[in-house]
C-alpha positions as CSV (number, residue, x, y, z in Angstrom):
1,M,44.5,10.4,25.4
2,P,42.8,14.0,24.7
3,E,40.7,14.0,20.9
4,P,43.6,15.1,17.9
5,G,44.3,18.3,17.9
6,K,43.1,19.1,22.0
7,S,45.3,19.1,24.4
8,A,45.2,17.3,27.6
9,P,43.8,19.8,30.6
10,P,46.6,20.8,32.8
11,A,45.9,19.2,35.9
12,F,46.4,15.9,33.9
13,C,49.4,17.1,32.9
14,A,50.3,18.0,36.3
15,F,49.1,14.3,37.4
16,C,51.6,13.0,34.9
17,S,54.6,14.9,35.3
18,L,54.3,13.4,39.2
19,L,53.8,10.0,38.8
20,Q,55.4,8.8,35.1
21,A,58.7,8.9,36.3
22,G,57.7,6.6,38.9
23,C,54.8,4.1,37.6
24,Q,57.4,4.0,34.6
25,A,60.4,2.8,37.2
26,Y,58.2,0.3,39.0
27,A,57.0,-1.4,35.3
28,A,60.8,-1.8,34.5
29,L,61.7,-3.7,38.0
30,H,59.0,-6.1,36.7
31,V,59.0,-6.6,32.8
32,D,61.6,-5.8,30.2
33,P,62.1,-1.7,29.3
34,T,59.6,-1.9,26.2
35,T,57.0,-3.4,27.9
36,A,57.2,-0.8,30.8
37,E,56.9,2.1,28.5
38,N,54.0,0.6,26.5
39,L,52.4,-0.5,30.0
40,V,52.7,2.7,31.6
41,A,51.7,4.3,28.3
42,D,48.6,2.5,27.6
43,T,47.7,3.1,31.9
44,F,48.5,6.8,30.9
45,G,45.7,6.6,27.8
46,H,43.5,5.1,30.1
47,L,43.5,8.4,32.7
48,A,43.2,10.6,30.3
49,T,40.2,8.7,28.5
50,H,38.7,8.7,31.7
51,W,39.8,11.6,33.6
52,P,36.6,13.4,34.3
53,T,35.9,9.9,36.4
54,V,39.8,10.0,37.4
55,V,39.3,13.4,39.1
56,A,36.1,12.5,40.6
57,R,37.7,9.7,42.9
58,P,38.6,10.5,46.3
59,N,42.7,9.2,45.8
60,P,43.0,9.2,41.5
61,T,46.6,8.7,42.8
62,S,45.7,5.5,43.5
63,H,43.0,4.3,40.7
64,A,46.3,4.8,39.0
65,W,48.6,2.5,40.9
66,Q,45.6,0.0,41.0
67,F,45.1,0.0,37.2
68,L,48.7,-0.2,36.2
69,T,49.4,-3.2,38.8
70,A,46.5,-5.0,37.7
71,R,47.6,-4.9,34.6
72,L,51.3,-5.5,35.7
73,T,49.7,-8.5,37.2
74,I,48.2,-9.6,33.4
75,L,51.3,-9.7,31.7
76,T,53.2,-11.1,34.2
77,N,50.8,-14.2,35.4
78,Q,51.6,-13.2,38.9
79,R,48.9,-13.3,41.8
80,P,48.7,-10.1,43.7
81,A,50.4,-9.7,46.5
82,P,48.2,-9.5,49.6
83,Q,46.7,-6.4,51.0
84,P,47.5,-5.8,55.2
85,R,43.6,-5.9,56.8
86,P,42.5,-2.7,57.9
87,S,41.6,-2.2,61.8
88,R,38.3,-1.4,62.7
89,T,39.1,1.8,63.5
90,T,40.2,3.3,60.0
91,A,37.8,0.1,57.7
92,S,35.6,2.7,56.5
93,C,38.0,6.0,56.4
94,S,34.4,8.3,57.9
95,T,35.2,11.8,58.1
96,T,35.0,11.1,62.0
97,C,37.0,7.5,62.3
98,C,40.2,8.5,61.6
99,T,40.5,11.7,64.0
100,T,38.8,10.3,66.7
101,R,40.5,7.3,67.5
102,P,43.7,6.5,66.4
103,P,45.1,3.2,65.2
104,P,46.2,0.4,67.5
105,P,49.6,0.4,68.6
106,P,51.6,-2.6,66.3
107,P,51.6,-5.8,67.9
């Protein structure tokens, strides 16, 4: 969170207002309400503390989600769900790969 006496940057406040309710709802599906509330508070505390680094990432929302779900996985001792492997056409996602060739149709 911001240092005592300092307010959070407006961009961080907007980021929180967009994501916090969804993160809270998701966490509450997996743990009790108090644990979910603490987990989400810790997640946004981490994001606030590291905000310049977070906002410099290509996808700050993805970073927030990964942080939350990793902590949730630890709390619930669950293995993360397997992620689908990206196709070769989208794996590197350079500026041209996603726009020059569409992904193959689903099987």
